[in-house]
DRENFI-656661 format. One record per residue (C-alpha): residue in three letters; y, z, x. Coordinates in steps of 0.25 Angstrom, whole numbers, padded with zeros to 4 digits, always signed. Each point is the difference from the previous one (the first is absolute). Layout:
ALAYZX/...
! end
This chain:
MET-0190-0060-0128/SER-0001+0005+0014/GLN+0006+0013+0004/PRO+0012-0005+0008/ASP+0003-0009-0012/ALA-0001+0012-0010/ALA+0009+0009+0009/ARG+0010-0011+0000/GLU+0000-0002-0015/GLY+0001+0015-0002/ALA+0012+0000+0010/ILE+0007-0011-0008/ARG-0003+0007-0013/LEU+0006+0013+0005/ALA+0012-0006+0006/ALA+0003-0008-0013/ARG+0003+0014-0006/LEU+0012+0001+0009/LYS+0006-0013-0006/PRO+0007+0007-0012/ARG+0005+0011+0009/VAL+0007-0008+0011/ASN+0014+0005-0005/THR-0004+0014-0002/LEU-0007+0000+0014/ALA+0013-0006+0006/ARG+0008+0012-0006/ALA-0010+0010+0005/ILE+0001-0006+0014/VAL+0015+0002+0000/GLU-0001+0014-0005/ARG-0011+0004+0010/GLN+0008-0006+0012/ARG+0012+0008-0005/ALA-0008+0012+0001/GLU-0007-0002+0013/ILE+0009-0009+0009/PRO+0011+0008+0007/GLY+0014-0007-0003/PHE-0005-0008-0012/ASP+0010+0006-0009/VAL+0012-0005+0009/LEU-0004-0014-0002/PRO+0009-0009-0009/GLU-0004+0002-0014/GLU-0002-0015-0002/MET-0010+0000+0012/ARG-0008+0012-0005/ASP+0000-0004-0015/VAL+0000-0015+0000/GLU-0004-0006+0013/ILE-0011+0009+0005/ALA-0006+0000-0014/ALA+0000-0015+0000/THR-0007+0000+0013/ALA-0010+0009-0005/ARG-0003-0008-0012/HIS-0001-0012+0009/ALA-0010+0007+0009/ILE-0009+0005-0011/ARG-0001-0014-0007/GLY-0003-0006+0014/PHE-0011+0010+0001/LEU-0006-0003-0013/ARG+0000-0015+0003/HIS-0007+0003+0013/VAL-0011+0007-0007/GLN-0002-0011-0010/GLY-0001-0010+0012/LEU+0013-0007-0004/PRO+0009-0005+0011/ASP+0008+0012+0006/ILE+0015+0001-0004/ASP+0011-0004+0010/ILE+0000+0012+0010/GLY+0014-0005+0004/VAL+0006+0009-0010/PHE-0004+0012+0008/ARG+0005-0006+0013/GLU+0013-0003-0006/ARG+0001+0014-0005/ALA-0003+0005+0014/ALA+0010-0008+0007/GLU+0011+0005-0010/ARG-0004+0014+0002/ALA+0001-0002+0015/GLU+0014-0005-0002/GLU+0004+0012-0009/GLY-0005+0010+0011/LEU-0012+0005-0008/PRO-0010+0007+0009/LEU-0013-0008+0002/VAL-0008+0012-0003/GLN+0006+0002-0013/LEU-0002-0014-0004/LEU-0015+0000+0004/ARG-0002+0014-0007/GLY+0005-0007-0013/TYR-0011-0010+0000/HIS-0011+0011+0003/VAL+0005+0008-0012/GLY-0001-0012-0008/ALA-0015-0003+0004/GLU-0003+0015-0003/VAL+0006-0001-0014/VAL-0009-0013-0003/LEU-0012+0007+0006/ASP+0002+0013-0008/THR+0002-0008-0013/LEU-0013-0008+0003/SER-0008+0013+0002/GLU+0005+0005-0013/LEU-0003-0013-0007/ALA-0014-0001+0006/ARG-0012+0003-0010/PRO-0013+0006+0003/GLY-0009-0010+0008/GLU+0012-0007+0006/HIS+0000+0007+0014/ALA-0004-0013+0007/ALA+0012-0008-0007/LEU+0010+0011+0004/GLN-0005+0000+0014/SER+0001-0015+0001/LEU+0014+0001-0005/THR+0004+0011+0009/ARG-0004-0009+0012/MET+0008-0012-0006/GLN+0012+0009-0001/LEU-0001+0005+0014/ARG-0001-0014+0005/ALA+0011-0005-0008/LEU+0009+0012+0005/ARG-0004-0003+0014/ALA+0005-0015-0002/VAL+0013+0005-0006/VAL+0003+0010+0010/GLU-0002-0009+0011/ASN+0009-0011-0006/VAL+0011+0011-0004/THR+0000+0006+0014/GLU+0001-0014+0007/ALA+0011-0004-0009/TYR+0007+0013+0001/LEU+0000+0000+0016/THR+0004-0015+0000/GLY+0012+0003-0009/LEU+0004+0012+0008/ALA-0001-0008+0013/ASP+0008-0011-0006/GLN+0010+0010-0005/GLN+0001+0007+0014/GLY+0001-0013+0007/ALA+0012-0005-0008/ALA+0007+0014+0002/ARG-0003-0001+0015/GLU+0006-0014+0001/LEU+0012+0004-0008/ALA+0002+0013+0010/ARG-0002-0010+0012/ALA+0011-0009-0006/LEU+0010+0011-0002/ILE-0002+0006+0013/ARG+0001-0013+0008/GLY+0011-0005-0009/ASP-0008-0012-0003/ARG+0004-0005-0014/PRO-0005+0012-0008/ALA+0005-0005-0013/GLU-0010-0012+0001/ALA-0011+0009+0004/ALA+0002+0009-0012/ALA+0001-0012-0010/ARG-0013-0006+0006/HIS-0008+0012-0004/GLY+0008+0004-0012/LEU+0006+0012+0006/SER+0014+0005-0001/LEU+0010+0005+0010/GLU+0006+0014+0000/ALA+0015+0001+0001/GLY-0001+0008+0013/TYR-0012+0006+0008/LEU-0003+0013+0007/VAL-0007-0005+0012/LEU-0010+0010+0007/SER-0006-0003+0014/VAL-0013+0008+0001/ARG-0006+0002+0013/ALA-0011+0009+0007/PRO+0004+0009+0011/GLU-0005-0003+0014/PRO-0012-0002+0003/GLN-0006-0006-0013/THR-0009-0012-0002/PRO+0004-0011-0009/VAL-0011+0005-0010/ALA+0006+0014+0000/ALA+0014-0006-0002/ARG-0004-0008-0012/ARG-0007+0012-0006/LEU+0014+0007+0001/LEU+0006-0012-0007/ARG-0010+0001-0011/TRP+0003+0015-0001/ALA+0015-0003-0002/ARG-0002-0011-0010/ALA-0009+0009-0008/ARG+0010+0011+0000/LEU+0012-0009-0004/ALA-0007-0009-0010/PRO+0003+0009-0012/LEU+0015+0000+0004/ALA+0000-0015+0000/GLU-0007-0003-0013/GLY-0006-0012+0005/ARG+0012-0005+0007/LEU-0004+0004+0014/LEU-0002-0010+0012/VAL-0008+0002+0012/LEU-0001-0008+0013/PRO-0009+0005+0011/GLU+0001-0001+0015/ASP-0008+0006+0012/ARG+0008+0013+0001/GLY+0001+0002-0015/GLY+0009-0009-0009/TYR+0011-0001-0010/VAL+0001+0005-0014/LEU+0011-0005-0009/LEU+0004+0008-0012/PRO+0011-0003-0011/SER+0013+0006+0006/ARG+0002+0008-0013/ILE-0011+0010+0004/ALA+0006+0012+0006/LEU-0003+0003+0015/ASP-0002+0014-0003/ALA-0012-0004-0009/VAL-0005-0009+0011/ALA+0001+0012+0010/GLU-0007+0009-0010/GLN-0012-0009+0000/LEU-0001-0004+0015/VAL+0003+0014+0007/PRO-0013+0008-0001/ARG+0001+0013-0007/PRO-0005+0013+0007/GLY-0015+0000-0002/SER-0001-0015-0003/ALA-0011-0009+0007/LEU+0011-0005+0009/SER+0008+0013+0002/GLY+0003+0002+0014/ASP-0009-0011+0004/ALA+0005-0009+0011/THR-0006-0012-0007/ALA+0010+0001-0012/PRO+0009-0012+0000/ILE+0014-0002+0007/VAL+0008-0007-0011/GLY+0014-0007+0003/THR+0008-0003-0012/ALA+0012-0009-0003/THR+0006-0006-0013/ALA+0003-0015-0003/ASP+0010-0002-0011/SER-0005-0014-0003/PRO-0013-0008+0003/GLY+0008-0007+0011/GLY+0003+0013+0007/VAL-0015+0004+0001/PRO-0002-0006+0014/ALA+0011+0008+0006/ALA-0005+0012-0007/ALA-0014-0002+0005/GLU+0005-0001+0014/GLN+0008+0013-0001/ALA-0012+0007-0007/HIS-0009-0005+0011/ARG+0009+0005+0011/ILE+0002+0013-0006/ALA-0015+0002-0001/ALA-0002-0004+0014/VAL+0010+0010+0006/ALA-0004+0011-0009/GLN-0011+0009+0006/ALA-0004+0010-0011/PRO-0008-0004-0012/GLY+0008+0000-0013/LEU+0011-0009-0007/HIS+0012-0003+0009/ARG+0014-0006-0003/LEU+0010-0006+0010/ARG+0008+0013+0001/ASP-0013+0007+0004/VAL-0002-0008+0012/LEU+0014-0005+0002/LEU+0001+0002+0015/GLU-0013-0005+0004/TYR+0002-0012-0009/HIS+0013-0003+0006/VAL-0006+0001+0014/ALA-0012-0009-0003/ALA+0009-0011-0006/ALA+0007-0002+0014/THR-0004-0013+0007/ASP+0007-0003+0013/SER-0003+0014+0006/ALA-0014+0002-0006/PRO-0007-0006+0012/GLU+0006+0009+0010/LEU-0001+0012-0009/GLY-0014-0003-0003/ALA-0003-0001+0015/LEU+0003+0015+0002/LEU-0013+0003-0006/GLU-0009-0010+0009/PRO-0003+0011+0011/LEU-0004+0009-0011/ILE-0009-0009-0008/ARG-0009-0003+0012/ARG-0002+0015+0001/PRO-0008+0006-0012/GLY+0007+0012-0006/LEU+0014-0001+0006/ALA+0006-0008-0011/ALA-0007+0008-0011/THR+0005+0013+0007/VAL+0014-0005-0001/ALA-0002-0004-0014/ALA-0006+0013-0004/PHE+0011+0008+0008/LEU+0011-0007-0008/ASP-0007+0002-0013/CYS-0002+0015+0002/ASP+0015+0001+0003/PHE-0002+0003+0015/ASP-0009+0012-0003/ARG-0010-0001+0012/ARG-0010+0010-0007/ARG+0000-0008-0013/THR-0002-0013+0008/ALA-0011+0006+0008/HIS-0007+0004-0013/VAL+0002-0014-0006/LEU-0006-0006+0012/ASP-0011+0011+0002/VAL+0004+0003+0014/HIS+0006+0011+0008/PRO+0016+0002+0000/ASN+0000-0002+0015/THR-0007-0013-0002/VAL+0012-0004-0009/ASP+0010+0004+0011/ASN-0008-0008+0011/ARG-0001-0012-0009/LEU+0015+0000-0003/THR+0003+0002+0015/ARG-0009-0012+0003/VAL+0008-0008-0011/THR+0013+0003+0008/GLU-0006-0004+0013/LEU-0005-0014-0006/THR+0012-0004-0008/GLY+0012+0008+0006/ILE+0003+0005-0014/ASP-0003+0015-0003/PRO-0004+0002-0015/ARG+0005+0014+0000/THR+0014-0005+0001/ALA+0009-0005-0011/ARG+0001-0014+0006/GLY-0015+0000+0003/VAL-0003+0003-0015/GLN+0009-0011-0005/LEU-0005-0011+0010/LEU-0015+0004-0001/GLY+0001+0002-0015/ALA+0006-0014-0002/ALA-0011-0006+0010/LEU-0011+0006-0008/THR+0006-0005-0013/LEU+0000-0014+0005/HIS-0014+0001+0005/ARG-0005+0005-0014/VAL+0007-0012-0007/ALA-0004-0011+0010/PRO-0005-0011-0004/ALA+0001+0002-0015/GLY+0006-0009-0010/PRO-0003-0003-0015/ALA+0000-0015+0003/GLN-0015+0001+0003/ALA-0003+0008-0013/GLY-0011-0007-0008/SER-0001-0012+0009/
! end
């Protein structure tokens, strides 16, 4: 018998000693996963003690068939489990770690069962196990990501149907999803200036923060400046604010790249389009990062909603927009409650420069931003400039 044939025969004999221990090994795998994988204990009992053990037995028996040269068992079981785990929200890293733990238990047991002179057989089985593990991990990862993409695509389609008022009940039924009695609608946007990539990053940050509150009932629809998040209306707004308003010392605390979030409530699925429009406008007129309700920006929101006077009011800024620094100086002056020194600090210029610029604004527009009427007119014009040409109708298109 040649050396390769002898090694293979030795591998078959060594692997055969596992056969009577399949059930014991499956239980050992579950116990080791319980000890080594964070969050394993919070999984449903049936999944831990029945489903995972059954999958482990299936994998061990498949490995034994592979060693004997028999046709491999259907790997579709692992793909099906992966898709289910994606739907249930189990992290992929946790799923894959479970398969690696299972392979380690099998190899540890083979090492214990190996007799003197069976080093080559054990080495051969180790290579087979590693190749089998690689095939399983590749299939599991692909199935998980495919299932996750399908799930997210369905949720996105439902969010789009709700926000546009485009037969959301039909979209929900088509994907086996259910509608909430009402929705808390958030419009998440990045402060100026931000690239679409940075805006999507903020939306992902908000989604990750809010996901635990929603318990799988969160819907997201991205757009260029950020996007929309829909939560069940039963979730308290204070709880949402606690997640989205950065705490002192957190990664986004005091950071201009923290999101601006407008919020409105829809009492029914049919009310979502109006709530989305309101949340979008609130986020558009709000200037500071954080969570904003209608009452927080009531004056700006009311001014921005005007239509017939908007062109003439917006035209007040045209002489300033063409001259760098003037519109920004007016905005900073209003934000700083007419304090020229604070304004100068924000703009990183001398206070006299602020005075000179405000004088130039008066010359160009005929409106003095240091008067009550000037504050009202220029503040309203700046609000209109911030919201144009926004509109949620383009979201997710």
